[in-house]
DSSP file (Angstrom, degrees, kcal/mol; ACC not computed):
  #  RESIDUE AA STRUCTURE BP1 BP2  ACC     N-H-->O    O-->H-N    N-H-->O    O-->H-N    TCO  KAPPA ALPHA  PHI   PSI    X-CA   Y-CA   Z-CA
    1    1 A A     >        0   0    0      0, 0.0     4,-2.0     0, 0.0     5,-0.1   0.000 360.0 360.0 360.0 -38.5   66.2  207.1  104.4
    2    2 A E  H  >  +     0   0    0      1,-0.2     4,-2.4     2,-0.2     5,-0.2   0.888 360.0  52.7 -65.6 -38.5   63.3  205.4  102.7
    3    3 A R  H  > S+     0   0    0      1,-0.2     4,-2.5     2,-0.2    -1,-0.2   0.885 108.2  51.6 -63.1 -38.4   63.6  207.6   99.6
    4    4 A L  H  > S+     0   0    0      2,-0.2     4,-2.7     1,-0.2     5,-0.2   0.915 109.5  49.0 -64.4 -43.3   67.3  206.7   99.3
    5    5 A V  H  X S+     0   0    0     -4,-2.0     4,-2.7     1,-0.2    -2,-0.2   0.916 112.5  48.0 -63.5 -42.8   66.5  203.0   99.5
    6    6 A K  H  X S+     0   0    0     -4,-2.4     4,-2.6     2,-0.2    -2,-0.2   0.907 112.4  49.9 -63.2 -41.2   63.8  203.4   96.8
    7    7 A F  H  X S+     0   0    0     -4,-2.5     4,-2.1     2,-0.2    -2,-0.2   0.938 114.9  42.3 -63.0 -48.2   66.2  205.4   94.6
    8    8 A V  H  X S+     0   0    0     -4,-2.7     4,-2.1     2,-0.2    -2,-0.2   0.893 114.3  52.1 -67.6 -39.3   69.0  202.8   94.9
    9    9 A S  H  X S+     0   0    0     -4,-2.7     4,-2.4    -5,-0.2    -2,-0.2   0.922 109.4  49.3 -62.9 -43.6   66.6  199.9   94.5
   10   10 A R  H  X S+     0   0    0     -4,-2.6     4,-1.9     1,-0.2    -1,-0.2   0.922 113.2  46.5 -62.8 -43.0   65.1  201.4   91.3
   11   11 A N  H  X S+     0   0    0     -4,-2.1     4,-2.3     1,-0.2    -1,-0.2   0.829 109.1  56.1 -68.9 -30.0   68.6  201.9   89.9
   12   12 A S  H  X S+     0   0    0     -4,-2.1     4,-2.5     2,-0.2    -2,-0.2   0.908 106.6  49.5 -66.0 -41.2   69.5  198.4   91.0
   13   13 A Y  H  X S+     0   0    0     -4,-2.4     4,-2.3     2,-0.2    -2,-0.2   0.887 109.8  52.1 -63.8 -37.9   66.6  197.0   88.9
   14   14 A I  H  X S+     0   0    0     -4,-1.9     4,-2.1     2,-0.2    -2,-0.2   0.932 110.9  46.8 -63.3 -44.7   67.8  199.1   86.0
   15   15 A M  H  X S+     0   0    0     -4,-2.3     4,-2.8     2,-0.2     6,-0.5   0.873 109.7  54.4 -65.5 -36.5   71.3  197.6   86.3
   16   16 A T  H  X S+     0   0    0     -4,-2.5     4,-2.4     1,-0.2    -1,-0.2   0.921 110.3  46.6 -60.9 -43.0   69.9  194.2   86.6
   17   17 A A  H  < S+     0   0    0     -4,-2.3    -2,-0.2     1,-0.2    -1,-0.2   0.863 115.0  47.3 -67.3 -35.3   68.0  194.7   83.4
   18   18 A M  H  < S+     0   0    0     -4,-2.1    -2,-0.2    -5,-0.2    -1,-0.2   0.902 131.3  15.1 -72.6 -41.7   71.1  196.1   81.7
   19   19 A Y  H  < S-     0   0    0     -4,-2.8    -3,-0.2    -5,-0.1    -2,-0.2   0.593  90.2-125.7-113.9 -14.4   73.6  193.4   82.7
   20   20 A G     <  +     0   0    0     -4,-2.4    -4,-0.2    -5,-0.5    -3,-0.1   0.684  59.4 147.6  74.9  16.6   71.5  190.5   84.0
   21   21 A A        -     0   0    0     -6,-0.5    -1,-0.2     1,-0.1    -2,-0.1  -0.329  55.0 -89.0 -79.5 165.3   73.4  190.5   87.3
   22   22 A G     >  -     0   0    0      1,-0.1     4,-2.8    -3,-0.1     5,-0.2  -0.219  42.7-103.0 -67.2 166.4   71.9  189.6   90.6
   23   23 A F  H  > S+     0   0    0      1,-0.2     4,-2.6     2,-0.2     5,-0.2   0.902 119.3  48.0 -63.4 -43.0   70.2  192.2   92.7
   24   24 A C  H  > S+     0   0    0      2,-0.2     4,-2.1     1,-0.2    -1,-0.2   0.923 114.6  45.7 -66.0 -43.3   73.0  192.6   95.2
   25   25 A T  H  > S+     0   0    0      1,-0.2     4,-2.5     2,-0.2    -2,-0.2   0.918 114.2  49.0 -63.7 -43.0   75.7  192.9   92.5
   26   26 A A  H  X S+     0   0    0     -4,-2.8     4,-2.9     2,-0.2    -2,-0.2   0.864 108.3  54.6 -65.2 -35.6   73.5  195.3   90.5
   27   27 A S  H  X S+     0   0    0     -4,-2.6     4,-2.7    -5,-0.2    -1,-0.2   0.922 109.6  47.1 -62.5 -43.2   73.0  197.4   93.7
   28   28 A K  H  X S+     0   0    0     -4,-2.1     4,-2.3     2,-0.2     5,-0.2   0.927 113.6  47.9 -63.5 -44.9   76.7  197.7   94.1
   29   29 A M  H  X S+     0   0    0     -4,-2.5     4,-2.3     1,-0.2    -2,-0.2   0.918 113.8  47.0 -61.9 -44.2   77.1  198.6   90.5
   30   30 A A  H  X S+     0   0    0     -4,-2.9     4,-2.4     2,-0.2     5,-0.2   0.910 110.8  52.3 -65.4 -42.0   74.4  201.2   90.6
   31   31 A F  H  X S+     0   0    0     -4,-2.7     4,-2.7     1,-0.2    -2,-0.2   0.936 113.5  42.5 -60.1 -47.4   75.7  202.7   93.9
   32   32 A F  H  X S+     0   0    0     -4,-2.3     4,-2.5     2,-0.2    -1,-0.2   0.845 111.9  54.3 -71.9 -32.2   79.2  203.1   92.5
   33   33 A A  H  X S+     0   0    0     -4,-2.3     4,-0.9    -5,-0.2    -1,-0.2   0.917 114.0  42.3 -64.4 -41.4   77.9  204.5   89.1
   34   34 A I  H  < S+     0   0    0     -4,-2.4     3,-0.4     2,-0.2     7,-0.2   0.910 113.9  52.1 -69.2 -42.7   75.8  207.1   91.0
   35   35 A L  H >< S+     0   0    0     -4,-2.7     3,-1.0     1,-0.2    -2,-0.2   0.900 109.9  47.6 -61.9 -42.9   78.7  207.8   93.4
   36   36 A H  H 3< S+     0   0    0     -4,-2.5    -1,-0.2     1,-0.3    -2,-0.2   0.698 123.2  34.5 -73.8 -18.5   81.2  208.4   90.6
   37   37 A N  T 3X S+     0   0    0     -4,-0.9     4,-2.9    -3,-0.4     5,-0.3  -0.192  77.2 138.8-125.0  39.8   78.8  210.7   88.7
   38   38 A L  H <> S+     0   0    0     -3,-1.0     4,-2.8     1,-0.2     5,-0.2   0.875  70.3  49.0 -58.1 -44.4   77.1  212.3   91.7
   39   39 A R  H  > S+     0   0    0      2,-0.2     4,-2.3     1,-0.2    -1,-0.2   0.926 114.8  44.6 -64.6 -44.2   76.9  215.8   90.4
   40   40 A T  H  > S+     0   0    0      2,-0.2     4,-2.6     1,-0.2     5,-0.3   0.930 115.0  48.0 -64.9 -46.1   75.5  214.7   87.0
   41   41 A V  H  X S+     0   0    0     -4,-2.9     4,-2.6    -7,-0.2     5,-0.2   0.907 112.0  50.0 -62.9 -42.1   73.0  212.3   88.7
   42   42 A A  H  X S+     0   0    0     -4,-2.8     4,-2.5    -5,-0.3    -1,-0.2   0.923 112.7  46.6 -63.2 -44.0   71.9  215.0   91.1
   43   43 A A  H  X S+     0   0    0     -4,-2.3     4,-2.6    -5,-0.2     5,-0.2   0.932 115.5  44.4 -64.9 -45.9   71.4  217.6   88.4
   44   44 A V  H  X S+     0   0    0     -4,-2.6     4,-2.6     2,-0.2    -2,-0.2   0.892 114.4  49.7 -67.4 -38.7   69.4  215.2   86.1
   45   45 A T  H  X S+     0   0    0     -4,-2.6     4,-2.3    -5,-0.3    -2,-0.2   0.912 111.7  48.9 -65.1 -42.0   67.4  213.9   89.0
   46   46 A F  H  X S+     0   0    0     -4,-2.5     4,-2.0    -5,-0.2    -2,-0.2   0.942 114.4  44.5 -62.2 -48.6   66.5  217.5   90.2
   47   47 A L  H  X S+     0   0    0     -4,-2.6     4,-2.6     1,-0.2     5,-0.2   0.896 111.9  53.8 -63.5 -39.1   65.5  218.5   86.7
   48   48 A G  H  X S+     0   0    0     -4,-2.6     4,-2.5     1,-0.2    -1,-0.2   0.895 107.8  50.0 -61.8 -40.4   63.6  215.3   86.2
   49   49 A D  H  X S+     0   0    0     -4,-2.3     4,-2.5     2,-0.2    -1,-0.2   0.900 111.0  49.0 -65.3 -40.2   61.6  216.0   89.4
   50   50 A I  H  X S+     0   0    0     -4,-2.0     4,-2.7     2,-0.2     5,-0.2   0.935 113.3  46.1 -64.1 -45.6   60.8  219.5   88.3
   51   51 A I  H  X S+     0   0    0     -4,-2.6     4,-2.6     1,-0.2    -2,-0.2   0.897 111.8  52.9 -63.4 -39.9   59.6  218.3   84.9
   52   52 A F  H  X S+     0   0    0     -4,-2.5     4,-2.3    -5,-0.2    -2,-0.2   0.935 112.1  44.2 -60.0 -48.2   57.6  215.5   86.5
   53   53 A R  H  X S+     0   0    0     -4,-2.5     4,-2.6     2,-0.2    -2,-0.2   0.927 115.4  46.6 -65.8 -45.7   55.8  218.0   88.8
   54   54 A F  H  X S+     0   0    0     -4,-2.7     4,-2.5     1,-0.2    -1,-0.2   0.888 112.1  52.0 -65.1 -37.1   55.1  220.6   86.1
   55   55 A G  H  X S+     0   0    0     -4,-2.6     4,-2.4    -5,-0.2    -1,-0.2   0.913 110.4  48.0 -62.5 -42.7   53.9  217.8   83.8
   56   56 A Q  H  X S+     0   0    0     -4,-2.3     4,-2.4     2,-0.2    -2,-0.2   0.922 112.7  48.1 -64.8 -43.9   51.6  216.5   86.4
   57   57 A L  H  X S+     0   0    0     -4,-2.6     4,-2.6     2,-0.2    -2,-0.2   0.888 111.0  51.8 -63.1 -38.6   50.3  220.1   87.1
   58   58 A L  H  X S+     0   0    0     -4,-2.5     4,-2.7     2,-0.2     5,-0.3   0.937 110.8  46.5 -63.8 -46.8   49.8  220.7   83.4
   59   59 A V  H  X S+     0   0    0     -4,-2.4     4,-2.4     1,-0.2    -2,-0.2   0.919 114.4  48.0 -61.8 -43.6   47.8  217.5   82.9
   60   60 A M  H  X S+     0   0    0     -4,-2.4     4,-2.5     2,-0.2     5,-0.2   0.919 113.3  47.6 -64.0 -43.1   45.7  218.2   85.9
   61   61 A S  H  X S+     0   0    0     -4,-2.6     4,-2.5     2,-0.2    -2,-0.2   0.931 113.6  46.0 -64.8 -46.3   45.0  221.8   84.8
   62   62 A V  H  X S+     0   0    0     -4,-2.7     4,-2.6     2,-0.2    -1,-0.2   0.906 113.4  50.3 -64.4 -41.0   44.1  220.9   81.2
   63   63 A S  H  X S+     0   0    0     -4,-2.4     4,-2.3    -5,-0.3    -2,-0.2   0.927 112.5  46.0 -62.7 -45.5   41.9  218.1   82.4
   64   64 A A  H  X S+     0   0    0     -4,-2.5     4,-2.6     2,-0.2    -2,-0.2   0.901 113.1  50.4 -64.8 -40.4   40.0  220.4   84.9
   65   65 A L  H  X S+     0   0    0     -4,-2.5     4,-2.6     2,-0.2    -2,-0.2   0.913 111.4  47.7 -64.2 -43.1   39.7  223.1   82.3
   66   66 A L  H  X S+     0   0    0     -4,-2.6     4,-2.5     2,-0.2    -2,-0.2   0.889 111.8  50.8 -64.6 -38.9   38.3  220.6   79.7
   67   67 A C  H  X S+     0   0    0     -4,-2.3     4,-2.7     2,-0.2     5,-0.2   0.937 112.1  46.5 -63.2 -46.6   35.9  219.3   82.3
   68   68 A W  H  X S+     0   0    0     -4,-2.6     4,-2.4     1,-0.2    -2,-0.2   0.916 113.0  49.7 -62.1 -43.2   34.7  222.8   83.2
   69   69 A A  H  X S+     0   0    0     -4,-2.6     4,-1.3     2,-0.2    -1,-0.2   0.905 113.0  47.0 -63.2 -41.6   34.3  223.7   79.5
   70   70 A Y  H  X S+     0   0    0     -4,-2.5     4,-1.2     1,-0.2     3,-0.3   0.946 114.7  45.4 -64.8 -48.3   32.3  220.5   78.8
   71   71 A L  H  < S+     0   0    0     -4,-2.7    -2,-0.2     1,-0.2     6,-0.2   0.865 114.4  48.0 -66.4 -35.8   30.0  220.9   81.8
   72   72 A S  H  < S+     0   0    0     -4,-2.4    -1,-0.2    -5,-0.2    -2,-0.2   0.735 114.6  45.5 -79.2 -20.5   29.4  224.6   81.2
   73   73 A N  H  < S+     0   0    0     -4,-1.3     2,-0.6    -3,-0.3    -1,-0.2   0.564  91.8  89.7 -99.1  -9.7   28.6  224.2   77.4
   74   74 A E    >X  -     0   0    0     -4,-1.2     3,-1.1    -3,-0.2     4,-0.7  -0.783  65.3-152.0 -90.0 124.1   26.3  221.2   77.7
   75   75 A A  G >4 S+     0   0    0     -2,-0.6     3,-0.6     1,-0.2    -1,-0.1   0.807  90.9  66.3 -65.1 -29.8   22.7  222.2   78.1
   76   76 A E  G 34 S+     0   0    0      1,-0.2     7,-1.7     5,-0.2    -1,-0.2   0.778 106.2  41.8 -66.1 -24.7   21.8  219.0   79.9
   77   77 A F  G <4 S+     0   0    0     -3,-1.1     8,-2.1    -6,-0.2    -1,-0.2   0.559 103.1  87.3 -96.6  -9.5   24.0  220.0   82.9
   78   78 A G  S X< S-     0   0    0     -4,-0.7     3,-2.1    -3,-0.6     2,-0.2  -0.030  98.1 -49.5 -80.1-173.7   23.0  223.7   82.9
   79   79 A F  T 3  S+     0   0    0      1,-0.3    -1,-0.2     5,-0.1     3,-0.1  -0.398 128.9   5.3 -61.6 123.1   20.0  225.4   84.6
   80   80 A G  T 3  S+     0   0    0      1,-0.2    -1,-0.3    -2,-0.2    -2,-0.1   0.488  99.2 136.0  81.5   4.9   16.8  223.5   83.9
   81   81 A G  S X  S-     0   0    0     -3,-2.1     3,-1.1    -6,-0.1    -1,-0.2  -0.245  71.1-101.3 -78.9 171.4   18.6  220.7   82.1
   82   82 A E  T 3  S+     0   0    0      1,-0.3     2,-0.2    -3,-0.1    -5,-0.1   0.911 122.4  28.1 -58.1 -45.6   17.9  216.9   82.5
   83   83 A N  T 3  S-     0   0    0     -7,-1.7    -1,-0.3     2,-0.0    -2,-0.0  -0.441  88.9-174.9-114.3  55.5   20.9  216.4   84.7
   84   84 A E    <   -     0   0    0     -3,-1.1     2,-0.5    -2,-0.2    -6,-0.2  -0.248  12.2-147.9 -58.5 133.3   21.2  219.9   86.2
   85   85 A L        -     0   0    0     -8,-2.1     3,-0.1     1,-0.1    -1,-0.1  -0.880  11.7-159.5-103.8 133.6   24.2  220.4   88.4
   86   86 A T  S    S+     0   0    0     -2,-0.5     2,-0.3     1,-0.3    -1,-0.1   0.759  84.0  13.1 -79.4 -23.7   24.0  222.7   91.4
   87   87 A S        -     0   0    0     -3,-0.1    -1,-0.3     1,-0.1     0, 0.0  -0.990  54.9-150.1-151.4 141.7   27.8  223.0   91.4
   88   88 A F  S  > S+     0   0    0     -2,-0.3     4,-2.0     1,-0.2     5,-0.2   0.514  81.5  92.0 -84.2  -5.5   30.6  222.1   89.0
   89   89 A G  H  > S+     0   0    0      1,-0.2     4,-2.8     2,-0.2     5,-0.2   0.936  80.2  47.4 -58.3 -56.9   32.9  221.6   92.0
   90   90 A P  H  > S+     0   0    0      0, 0.0     4,-2.4     0, 0.0    -1,-0.2   0.911 114.2  45.8 -58.9 -44.8   32.5  217.8   92.7
   91   91 A P  H  > S+     0   0    0      0, 0.0     4,-2.4     0, 0.0    -2,-0.2   0.914 115.2  48.0 -64.1 -37.6   32.9  216.7   89.0
   92   92 A I  H  X S+     0   0    0     -4,-2.0     4,-2.5     2,-0.2    -3,-0.2   0.899 111.2  50.1 -68.6 -38.8   35.9  218.9   88.6
   93   93 A I  H  X S+     0   0    0     -4,-2.8     4,-2.5     2,-0.2    -1,-0.2   0.900 110.7  50.3 -64.3 -40.3   37.5  217.7   91.8
   94   94 A L  H  X S+     0   0    0     -4,-2.4     4,-2.7    -5,-0.2     5,-0.2   0.923 111.1  48.2 -62.4 -44.2   37.0  214.1   90.7
   95   95 A V  H  X S+     0   0    0     -4,-2.4     4,-2.7     2,-0.2     5,-0.2   0.897 110.7  52.0 -63.5 -40.5   38.6  214.9   87.4
   96   96 A L  H  X S+     0   0    0     -4,-2.5     4,-2.0     2,-0.2    -2,-0.2   0.926 111.8  46.6 -60.3 -45.2   41.5  216.6   89.2
   97   97 A Y  H  X S+     0   0    0     -4,-2.5     4,-2.2     2,-0.2    -2,-0.2   0.946 114.8  45.3 -63.4 -49.1   42.0  213.5   91.4
   98   98 A L  H  X S+     0   0    0     -4,-2.7     4,-2.7     1,-0.2     5,-0.3   0.894 112.9  50.3 -64.2 -39.8   41.9  211.0   88.5
   99   99 A S  H  X S+     0   0    0     -4,-2.7     4,-2.4    -5,-0.2     5,-0.2   0.855 109.2  52.7 -67.9 -32.4   44.1  213.1   86.3
  100  100 A A  H  X S+     0   0    0     -4,-2.0     4,-2.0    -5,-0.2    -2,-0.2   0.929 112.0  45.2 -65.4 -44.5   46.7  213.4   89.2
  101  101 A V  H  X S+     0   0    0     -4,-2.2     4,-1.9     2,-0.2    -2,-0.2   0.951 117.7  42.3 -64.4 -49.8   46.7  209.6   89.6
  102  102 A F  H  X S+     0   0    0     -4,-2.7     4,-2.5     1,-0.2     5,-0.2   0.900 114.5  49.9 -67.4 -40.2   46.9  208.8   85.9
  103  103 A S  H  X S+     0   0    0     -4,-2.4     4,-2.8    -5,-0.3     5,-0.2   0.889 109.4  52.3 -67.2 -36.6   49.5  211.4   85.1
  104  104 A R  H  X S+     0   0    0     -4,-2.0     4,-1.5    -5,-0.2    -1,-0.2   0.925 112.5  45.4 -62.7 -43.2   51.7  210.3   88.0
  105  105 A E  H  X S+     0   0    0     -4,-1.9     4,-0.8     2,-0.2    -2,-0.2   0.917 117.2  43.2 -67.6 -42.9   51.6  206.7   86.8
  106  106 A I  H >X S+     0   0    0     -4,-2.5     4,-1.0     1,-0.2     3,-0.8   0.920 114.5  48.9 -71.2 -43.0   52.3  207.6   83.2
  107  107 A L  H 3X S+     0   0    0     -4,-2.8     4,-1.9     1,-0.2    -1,-0.2   0.774 101.2  65.1 -69.2 -24.4   55.0  210.2   83.9
  108  108 A S  H 3X S+     0   0    0     -4,-1.5     4,-2.2    -5,-0.2    -1,-0.2   0.814  96.3  58.1 -67.0 -27.1   56.8  207.7   86.2
  109  109 A I  H <X S+     0   0    0     -3,-0.8     4,-2.1    -4,-0.8    -1,-0.2   0.923 107.8  45.6 -64.0 -44.0   57.4  205.6   83.1
  110  110 A F  H  X S+     0   0    0     -4,-1.0     4,-2.4     2,-0.2    -2,-0.2   0.850 109.7  55.7 -67.3 -33.4   59.2  208.5   81.6
  111  111 A D  H  X S+     0   0    0     -4,-1.9     4,-2.1     2,-0.2    -2,-0.2   0.914 109.1  46.1 -64.2 -43.3   61.1  209.1   84.8
  112  112 A I  H  X S+     0   0    0     -4,-2.2     4,-2.3     2,-0.2    -2,-0.2   0.883 110.9  53.3 -66.6 -38.3   62.4  205.5   84.8
  113  113 A A  H  X S+     0   0    0     -4,-2.1     4,-2.4     2,-0.2    -2,-0.2   0.911 108.9  49.1 -62.7 -41.5   63.3  205.8   81.2
  114  114 A A  H  X S+     0   0    0     -4,-2.4     4,-2.4     1,-0.2    -2,-0.2   0.905 111.0  49.8 -64.6 -41.1   65.4  208.9   82.0
  115  115 A D  H  X S+     0   0    0     -4,-2.1     4,-2.6     2,-0.2    -1,-0.2   0.882 110.0  51.5 -63.9 -37.7   67.1  207.1   84.8
  116  116 A T  H  X S+     0   0    0     -4,-2.3     4,-2.3     2,-0.2    -2,-0.2   0.925 110.8  47.0 -64.9 -44.8   67.9  204.2   82.5
  117  117 A I  H  X S+     0   0    0     -4,-2.4     4,-2.3     2,-0.2    -2,-0.2   0.909 112.6  50.8 -63.1 -41.4   69.4  206.5   79.9
  118  118 A L  H  X S+     0   0    0     -4,-2.4     4,-2.5     2,-0.2    -2,-0.2   0.927 111.1  46.9 -63.5 -45.3   71.4  208.3   82.6
  119  119 A L  H  X S+     0   0    0     -4,-2.6     4,-2.5     2,-0.2    -1,-0.2   0.882 111.0  52.4 -65.2 -36.6   72.8  205.1   84.1
  120  120 A A  H  X S+     0   0    0     -4,-2.3     4,-2.4     2,-0.2    -1,-0.2   0.904 110.2  48.9 -64.1 -39.6   73.7  203.8   80.6
  121  121 A Y  H  X S+     0   0    0     -4,-2.3     4,-2.5     2,-0.2    -2,-0.2   0.922 111.2  49.6 -63.7 -44.0   75.5  207.1   80.0
  122  122 A C  H  X S+     0   0    0     -4,-2.5     4,-2.2     1,-0.2    -2,-0.2   0.906 112.7  47.0 -62.5 -41.7   77.4  206.7   83.3
  123  123 A Q  H  X S+     0   0    0     -4,-2.5     4,-2.6     2,-0.2    -1,-0.2   0.898 111.6  51.1 -67.2 -39.6   78.4  203.1   82.5
  124  124 A D  H  X S+     0   0    0     -4,-2.4     4,-2.0     1,-0.2    -2,-0.2   0.911 110.9  48.6 -62.3 -42.1   79.5  204.2   79.0
  125  125 A K  H  X S+     0   0    0     -4,-2.5     4,-2.1     2,-0.2    -2,-0.2   0.893 111.1  50.8 -64.4 -40.3   81.6  206.9   80.5
  126  126 A K  H  X S+     0   0    0     -4,-2.2     4,-2.0     1,-0.2    -2,-0.2   0.921 110.1  48.8 -64.1 -44.2   83.1  204.5   83.1
  127  127 A R  H  X S+     0   0    0     -4,-2.6     4,-2.1     1,-0.2    -1,-0.2   0.864 109.2  53.5 -65.5 -34.6   84.0  202.0   80.3
  128  128 A L  H  X S+     0   0    0     -4,-2.0     4,-1.5     2,-0.2    -1,-0.2   0.914 107.9  50.3 -64.0 -42.2   85.6  204.8   78.3
  129  129 A D  H  < S+     0   0    0     -4,-2.1    -2,-0.2     1,-0.2    -1,-0.2   0.877 112.2  47.7 -63.0 -37.2   87.7  205.7   81.3
  130  130 A L  H  < S+     0   0    0     -4,-2.0    -1,-0.2     1,-0.2    -2,-0.2   0.842 111.7  50.1 -72.4 -33.5   88.8  202.1   81.7
  131  131 A R  H  < S-     0   0    0     -4,-2.1     3,-0.5     1,-0.3     2,-0.4   0.743 101.9-142.4 -75.2 -23.1   89.6  201.7   78.0
  132  132 A G     <  -     0   0    0     -4,-1.5    -1,-0.3     1,-0.2    -2,-0.1  -0.801  59.6 -22.9  94.3-138.9   91.7  204.9   77.9
  133  133 A T  S    S+     0   0    0     -2,-0.4    -1,-0.2    -3,-0.1     2,-0.1   0.600 100.8 114.0 -89.4 -10.8   91.5  207.1   74.9
  134  134 A G  S    S-     0   0    0     -3,-0.5     2,-0.2    -6,-0.1    -3,-0.1  -0.385  83.3 -13.5 -65.4 133.4   90.3  204.5   72.4
  135  135 A G  S    S-     0   0    0     -2,-0.1     2,-0.3    -4,-0.0    -7,-0.0  -0.528  82.4-117.9  79.2-143.2   86.9  205.2   71.1
  136  136 A G        -     0   0    0     -2,-0.2     2,-0.2   -12,-0.0    -2,-0.0  -0.959  40.7 -52.7 179.8 173.3   84.7  207.7   72.8
  137  137 A V        -     0   0    0     -2,-0.3     7,-0.1     1,-0.1   -12,-0.1  -0.488  45.3-142.9 -65.3 133.3   81.5  208.1   74.7
  138  138 A K        +     0   0    0     -2,-0.2    -1,-0.1   -17,-0.1     2,-0.1   0.465  66.8 108.8 -82.2  -0.2   78.8  206.6   72.5
  139  139 A A  S    S-     0   0    0      1,-0.1    -2,-0.0   -18,-0.1     5,-0.0  -0.411  80.5 -96.8 -72.8 152.9   76.2  209.3   73.5
  140  140 A S     >  -     0   0    0      1,-0.1     4,-2.5    -2,-0.1     5,-0.2  -0.232  31.0-111.8 -65.1 159.4   75.2  211.8   70.9
  141  141 A E  H  > S+     0   0    0      1,-0.2     4,-2.5     2,-0.2     5,-0.2   0.880 118.4  55.9 -60.4 -37.8   77.0  215.2   70.9
  142  142 A R  H  > S+     0   0    0      2,-0.2     4,-2.1     1,-0.2    -1,-0.2   0.907 109.3  45.3 -62.0 -42.9   73.7  216.8   72.0
  143  143 A M  H  > S+     0   0    0      2,-0.2     4,-2.7     1,-0.2     5,-0.2   0.909 112.2  51.5 -68.7 -41.1   73.4  214.6   75.0
  144  144 A Q  H  X S+     0   0    0     -4,-2.5     4,-2.2     1,-0.2    -2,-0.2   0.897 111.0  48.5 -61.8 -39.4   77.1  215.1   75.9
  145  145 A K  H  X S+     0   0    0     -4,-2.5     4,-1.4     2,-0.2    -1,-0.2   0.904 112.0  49.4 -66.3 -41.1   76.6  218.8   75.7
  146  146 A F  H  < S+     0   0    0     -4,-2.1    -2,-0.2     1,-0.2     3,-0.2   0.920 113.1  46.0 -64.2 -44.2   73.5  218.7   77.9
  147  147 A I  H  < S+     0   0    0     -4,-2.7    -1,-0.2     1,-0.2    -2,-0.2   0.879 109.2  55.8 -66.0 -38.1   75.2  216.5   80.5
  148  148 A A  H  <        0   0    0     -4,-2.2    -1,-0.2     1,-0.3    -2,-0.2   0.818 360.0 360.0 -65.9 -29.9   78.3  218.8   80.5
  149  149 A E     <        0   0    0     -4,-1.4    -1,-0.3    -3,-0.2    -2,-0.2   0.471 360.0 360.0 -79.6 360.0   76.1  221.8   81.3
């Protein structure tokens, strides 16, 4: 239930930013935009979560690998060096933790951007349906093809 409230609240803030409406009005708009495009929103949200997780794992893996490479190639951290390390474990674990925190924060910006683009697409599609046949969806052909799949 808490995840649903966070999801709707985030989309409400996006609608507030798009239209300048109050939070309750924006919540209603966001709810109905999601409801009318449930399949599209579910697919994009699912793919976004997968990309988010793999991106976070990639950043963590590369960071840990770079940390290990640096520590193992620097003489000062090796056997008999000034700052000899008995184990590379603690520094690598620290780097893993910090990279997880930073990557989550940075990738969440992209997640919000993707949600904003999706809601803008849903609103554009809704306005097209209300207008009838005049005009067309203002999204690029590539985006329309991606959403249709």
